[in-house]
C-alpha positions as CSV (number, residue, x, y, z in Angstrom):
1,M,-6.3,13.0,-37.8
2,G,-4.6,13.4,-34.4
3,I,-3.4,16.6,-32.9
4,K,0.3,17.3,-33.6
5,K,2.4,16.9,-30.5
6,T,4.6,20.0,-29.7
7,L,8.3,19.1,-29.9
8,L,11.3,21.0,-28.4
9,E,12.3,22.1,-31.9
10,D,8.9,23.7,-32.4
11,I,9.4,25.9,-29.3
12,A,13.0,26.7,-30.4
13,K,11.8,27.7,-33.9
14,E,9.1,30.0,-32.4
15,L,11.7,31.8,-30.1
16,N,14.5,31.7,-32.7
17,V,16.8,29.9,-30.2
18,S,18.5,26.5,-30.3
19,K,16.8,23.2,-29.4
20,T,19.6,22.6,-26.9
21,L,18.8,25.8,-25.0
22,V,15.1,24.9,-24.8
23,S,16.0,21.4,-23.6
24,M,18.3,22.8,-20.8
25,V,15.5,25.2,-19.6
26,I,12.8,22.5,-19.8
27,N,14.9,20.1,-17.8
28,G,15.7,22.7,-15.1
29,K,19.3,23.2,-16.0
30,G,19.1,26.8,-17.2
31,D,20.9,28.3,-14.1
32,A,23.7,25.7,-14.3
33,Y,24.4,26.7,-17.9
34,G,24.2,30.4,-17.3
35,I,20.9,31.0,-19.2
36,S,19.3,34.3,-18.1
37,K,16.2,34.3,-16.0
38,K,14.4,36.3,-18.7
39,T,15.2,33.8,-21.4
40,Q,14.2,30.9,-19.1
41,E,10.9,32.6,-18.4
42,K,10.3,33.1,-22.2
43,V,11.0,29.5,-22.9
44,L,8.7,28.2,-20.1
45,A,5.9,30.6,-21.1
46,K,6.1,29.5,-24.7
47,A,6.2,25.8,-23.7
48,G,3.0,26.4,-21.7
49,E,1.4,28.3,-24.5
50,M,2.1,25.5,-27.0
51,E,1.0,22.9,-24.5
52,Y,4.3,21.1,-24.5
53,T,4.4,17.8,-22.5
54,P,7.8,16.1,-22.1
55,N,8.2,12.4,-23.0
56,V,9.2,11.1,-19.6
57,F,10.6,7.9,-21.0
58,A,12.8,9.6,-23.5
59,R,14.0,12.0,-20.8
60,A,14.8,9.0,-18.6
61,L,17.0,7.5,-21.2
62,R,18.7,10.9,-21.7
63,T,19.1,12.0,-18.1
64,G,19.0,8.7,-16.2
65,K,15.9,9.9,-14.3
66,S,12.2,9.6,-15.2
67,H,10.9,11.4,-12.1
68,L,8.4,8.5,-11.9
69,I,8.0,6.2,-8.9
70,G,6.0,3.0,-9.1
71,L,3.5,1.8,-6.5
72,L,2.6,-1.8,-6.5
73,V,-0.2,-2.8,-4.1
74,A,-2.0,-6.1,-3.6
75,D,-5.5,-4.7,-4.2
76,I,-6.2,-1.1,-5.3
77,S,-9.9,-1.5,-4.6
78,N,-9.1,-1.9,-0.9
79,P,-9.6,1.5,0.8
80,F,-6.4,0.9,2.8
81,Y,-4.2,0.9,-0.3
82,S,-6.1,3.5,-2.3
83,N,-5.7,5.9,0.7
84,I,-2.0,5.2,1.0
85,A,-1.7,5.8,-2.8
86,K,-3.4,9.2,-2.3
87,Y,-0.9,10.4,0.3
88,V,2.1,8.9,-1.6
89,E,1.1,10.8,-4.7
90,K,0.5,14.1,-2.9
91,E,3.9,13.9,-1.2
92,L,5.7,13.0,-4.4
93,A,4.0,15.7,-6.4
94,A,5.3,18.3,-4.0
95,K,8.8,17.1,-4.7
96,G,8.4,17.1,-8.5
97,Y,7.7,13.4,-9.0
98,N,4.8,11.5,-10.5
99,L,3.3,8.2,-9.4
100,M,2.5,5.1,-11.4
101,I,0.1,2.7,-9.6
102,C,-0.6,-1.0,-10.4
103,S,-2.5,-3.7,-8.6
104,T,-1.0,-7.2,-8.4
105,D,-4.1,-9.0,-7.1
106,E,-1.9,-11.0,-4.7
107,N,-0.4,-12.7,-7.7
108,V,3.4,-13.3,-7.4
109,E,3.9,-13.8,-11.2
110,R,2.0,-10.6,-12.0
111,E,4.1,-8.7,-9.4
112,E,7.4,-9.9,-10.8
113,K,6.3,-9.2,-14.4
114,L,5.4,-5.6,-13.4
115,I,8.7,-5.1,-11.5
116,S,10.6,-6.4,-14.5
117,L,8.8,-4.0,-16.8
118,F,9.1,-0.9,-14.6
119,A,12.4,-1.3,-12.7
120,E,14.5,-3.4,-15.1
121,Q,13.5,-1.3,-18.1
122,H,14.3,2.0,-16.4
123,M,10.8,3.2,-16.6
124,I,10.8,4.3,-12.9
125,D,13.4,5.8,-10.5
126,G,12.1,3.9,-7.5
127,L,9.5,1.4,-6.3
128,I,7.1,1.3,-3.4
129,I,5.6,-2.1,-3.0
130,A,3.2,-4.2,-0.9
131,T,4.8,-7.5,-1.9
132,T,3.0,-10.9,-2.3
133,N,6.3,-12.8,-2.6
134,T,7.0,-15.6,-0.2
135,S,10.8,-14.8,0.1
136,G,13.3,-12.2,-0.8
137,E,15.2,-14.2,-3.4
138,Y,13.6,-12.4,-6.3
139,F,14.8,-9.0,-4.8
140,K,18.4,-10.3,-4.6
141,K,18.7,-10.2,-8.4
142,E,21.7,-8.2,-9.6
143,R,19.5,-5.6,-11.3
144,L,17.3,-5.0,-8.2
145,R,20.0,-5.3,-5.5
146,N,20.8,-1.5,-5.5
147,F,17.5,-0.4,-7.0
148,P,15.5,2.0,-4.6
149,I,12.8,-0.2,-3.2
150,V,10.6,0.6,-0.2
151,F,8.2,-2.1,1.2
152,I,4.9,-1.0,2.7
153,D,2.3,-2.9,4.8
154,R,4.4,-6.1,4.6
155,Y,8.1,-6.9,4.4
156,L,10.2,-10.0,3.7
157,P,11.9,-11.3,6.9
158,D,14.7,-13.1,5.0
159,I,16.2,-10.0,3.5
160,E,17.5,-6.6,4.8
161,S,15.2,-4.1,3.3
162,N,13.7,-0.6,3.7
163,Y,10.1,-0.7,4.9
164,V,7.3,1.3,6.3
165,V,4.6,-0.7,8.1
166,A,2.1,-0.4,10.9
167,N,2.7,-2.4,14.1
168,N,0.4,-5.3,13.1
169,Y,1.3,-7.4,16.2
170,Q,0.5,-4.5,18.6
171,G,-2.8,-3.7,16.9
172,S,-4.0,-7.3,16.9
173,F,-2.9,-8.0,20.5
174,E,-4.6,-4.9,21.8
175,L,-7.8,-5.5,19.9
176,T,-8.0,-9.2,21.1
177,D,-7.1,-8.0,24.6
178,L,-10.0,-5.5,24.5
179,L,-12.5,-8.2,23.3
180,I,-11.4,-10.4,26.2
181,H,-11.9,-7.5,28.7
182,K,-15.4,-7.2,27.3
183,G,-16.0,-10.8,28.3
184,C,-15.2,-12.7,25.1
185,K,-13.5,-16.1,25.4
186,N,-14.4,-17.8,22.2
187,I,-13.2,-15.5,19.5
188,L,-13.4,-16.5,15.8
189,A,-10.7,-15.0,13.7
190,L,-11.0,-14.8,9.9
191,N,-7.7,-14.6,8.0
192,I,-7.2,-14.0,4.3
193,T,-4.8,-15.6,1.7
194,P,-2.0,-15.3,1.1
195,S,-1.5,-15.9,4.8
196,H,2.3,-16.0,4.6
197,I,2.6,-12.3,4.3
198,S,4.2,-10.6,7.4
199,S,1.3,-8.3,8.3
200,L,-1.1,-11.3,8.6
201,T,1.4,-13.6,10.4
202,E,2.0,-10.8,13.0
203,R,-1.8,-10.2,13.4
204,I,-2.3,-13.9,14.1
205,K,0.6,-13.9,16.6
206,G,-0.9,-10.9,18.4
207,Y,-4.3,-12.7,18.5
208,K,-2.8,-15.9,19.9
209,D,-0.6,-14.1,22.4
210,A,-3.5,-12.2,23.8
211,L,-5.4,-15.4,24.3
212,K,-2.3,-16.9,26.0
213,K,-2.0,-13.9,28.3
214,Y,-5.4,-14.8,29.8
215,D,-4.9,-18.6,29.7
216,I,-7.5,-19.0,27.0
217,Q,-6.8,-22.0,24.9
218,F,-6.5,-21.4,21.1
219,K,-8.8,-23.6,19.0
220,D,-7.9,-24.5,15.4
221,E,-11.6,-24.2,14.6
222,N,-11.5,-20.6,15.6
223,L,-9.0,-19.6,12.9
224,M,-10.5,-19.7,9.4
225,E,-8.7,-18.9,6.2
226,I,-10.6,-17.0,3.5
227,S,-9.5,-17.0,-0.1
228,F,-8.6,-13.6,-1.5
229,N,-10.0,-14.7,-4.9
230,N,-13.4,-15.7,-3.5
231,I,-13.9,-13.6,-0.4
232,Q,-17.7,-13.4,-0.4
233,K,-18.4,-17.0,-1.2
234,D,-15.8,-18.3,1.3
235,V,-17.0,-16.1,4.1
236,R,-20.7,-17.1,3.5
237,E,-19.9,-20.8,3.5
238,K,-17.4,-20.9,6.4
239,L,-19.1,-18.4,8.6
240,L,-22.5,-20.0,8.3
241,K,-21.1,-23.4,9.1
242,R,-19.3,-22.0,12.2
243,L,-22.4,-20.2,13.4
244,K,-24.3,-23.4,13.4
245,Q,-21.9,-25.3,15.6
246,S,-22.8,-25.9,19.2
247,N,-19.5,-24.4,20.4
248,K,-20.9,-20.8,20.3
249,I,-18.6,-17.9,19.5
250,D,-18.9,-14.6,21.4
251,A,-16.8,-12.5,19.0
252,I,-15.9,-12.3,15.3
253,Y,-12.5,-10.8,14.5
254,T,-11.7,-10.2,10.8
255,L,-8.0,-9.6,9.9
256,N,-8.8,-7.6,6.8
257,N,-11.5,-5.0,6.0
258,H,-12.7,-6.9,2.9
259,I,-13.6,-9.8,5.1
260,A,-15.4,-7.5,7.5
261,T,-17.5,-6.1,4.6
262,A,-18.3,-9.7,3.4
263,C,-19.4,-10.6,7.0
264,L,-21.7,-7.6,7.1
265,N,-23.3,-8.8,3.8
266,V,-23.8,-12.3,5.2
267,F,-25.4,-10.9,8.4
268,N,-27.8,-8.9,6.2
269,E,-28.6,-12.0,4.1
270,I,-29.4,-14.3,7.0
271,G,-30.8,-11.7,9.3
272,F,-28.1,-12.3,11.9
273,D,-28.3,-9.8,14.8
274,A,-24.9,-9.8,16.4
275,K,-26.0,-7.7,19.3
276,K,-29.0,-9.9,20.1
277,E,-26.8,-13.0,19.8
278,G,-24.3,-11.6,22.1
279,V,-21.5,-11.5,19.5
280,L,-19.0,-8.7,19.3
281,F,-17.7,-7.7,15.9
282,A,-14.1,-6.5,15.3
283,S,-11.8,-5.8,12.4
284,F,-8.2,-5.0,11.6
285,D,-8.2,-1.9,9.4
286,D,-10.8,0.9,9.8
287,I,-12.8,2.2,6.9
288,S,-15.4,5.0,6.7
289,L,-18.2,2.4,6.1
290,F,-17.8,1.2,9.7
291,D,-19.2,4.5,11.1
292,F,-22.6,3.8,9.5
293,V,-23.3,0.1,9.9
294,K,-24.7,-2.2,12.5
295,P,-23.4,-4.0,14.5
296,N,-20.9,-1.5,15.9
297,I,-17.5,-2.5,14.8
298,I,-14.4,-2.3,17.0
299,S,-11.5,-1.7,14.7
300,V,-7.7,-1.2,14.5
301,S,-6.9,2.0,12.7
302,Q,-3.6,2.1,10.8
303,P,-1.8,5.5,10.3
304,V,-2.5,5.5,6.6
305,E,-1.4,9.1,5.9
306,Q,1.9,8.6,7.8
307,I,2.6,5.4,6.0
308,G,2.2,7.2,2.6
309,I,4.3,10.2,3.5
310,E,7.1,8.1,5.1
311,A,7.2,5.7,2.2
312,A,7.3,8.5,-0.4
313,N,10.1,10.4,1.4
314,L,12.1,7.2,2.0
315,A,11.9,6.3,-1.7
316,L,13.2,9.8,-2.6
317,Q,16.0,9.5,-0.1
318,L,17.1,6.2,-1.7
319,I,16.9,7.7,-5.2
320,D,19.1,10.6,-4.1
321,D,21.6,8.2,-2.4
322,K,23.3,7.1,-5.6
323,D,26.1,5.4,-3.8
324,N,23.8,3.4,-1.6
325,N,25.5,4.6,1.5
326,S,22.5,5.1,3.8
327,S,21.6,2.5,6.4
328,V,18.5,0.4,6.0
329,K,15.5,2.1,7.5
330,K,12.8,0.0,9.2
331,I,9.9,2.2,10.1
332,V,7.2,0.6,12.3
333,L,4.3,3.0,13.1
334,P,1.8,2.5,16.0
335,T,-1.8,1.7,15.5
336,S,-4.9,2.8,17.5
337,I,-8.1,1.1,18.6
338,I,-11.5,2.6,17.6
339,S,-14.2,1.3,19.9
340,R,-17.7,2.2,18.7
341,N,-19.9,1.6,21.8
C-alpha cells in the first residue's frame, strides 16, 4: 500500500483554516491577500512537517505557470550539454524554477514530439533547445509563435529567434590558423551528422577560411563526415583508410568532442603514435579527459557556464514578457584556444 500524499485540505484541517487560505500561502500570494506573516509561517511550517509537495501540473492549469522550463539537447551524454544543463539548472533554481531535461538524439521527429508534449500541453513555461531541425518552419506554428524559446549551441538562420551560442566560426578559424602556424598544411577535418546545423557549418567555414588565408587549397578528401549514430565504427573505418593514403596528413581536427574520443580509441587500438608520425591533434570543444591523454590535444574551449547562465536568464525574461514586447536577443560568446604543448 502506497504512502498517502498530503493534500491542501489536510494542512487546512490540521490548522483549522480554509483550504483557500492554505493555497494562497503555498502559492506565494499571502501578502497580496493580507494574510498575516505569523499565519503564513504556520502554514509553511505545517506543510513542511507534513511533507507536502505541490502538483506542478495542476498548479500550471490553475495559475497559468508551472515554474518548469524544458531543456532539449541533442545528446545529454556529451559533456558539453551535461555541463550546460548543470549551469542552467543552478541559475533557474535560484529564481524558483525547476528544469526538465530530455535528449533528442539528433532526431527531428523525437524533438518535435517532445516540444508538442511539453510546450503545446502547457507542461512548461519556456523552452531552451539545441535544435536538430533543418528549418524554422516548425517553430512558426501558431502555438509556438509567441512561446518563450531560447536556442542554444545552434540556431535556425531562416527565422528571427532568441539564441545563446559560442562563436563557432571564430573558434574554428583560430584553431586552424594555429595549426597552420605550427607547420600544418594538410589538415584532416572530421565532421559529424547532422552537418546542416549552424554550429557545424560555421566551424567548417572557419576551417576553410583559415586555409584560404594562407593560400592552402581545400581538398574534399580532407573533410570526412562521421555518422552521429555510429561514431566509433565510422571513425575507425574512415580514419584508418585516410591514414593509409600516400597523401599524408599532418594534423587531425575533430569538430566534436565525441569524434575526438573515438579517434583516441582508434589510436590506442592500432598503436598509432601521433607525435612520432608528426601529426598534431585538435578538437572543437574541450573536455576534462583531454588533460590526461596522449597525444596532447589542442582544443577550442566554449564558455559553457556563461552559455547556461545567459540561456536561463533569457528564458526567464521571455516568460515575464507576457506581451512579447522585448526585442530578439542574439548572444554570441567568444571561445578560447587551449594549447597543450
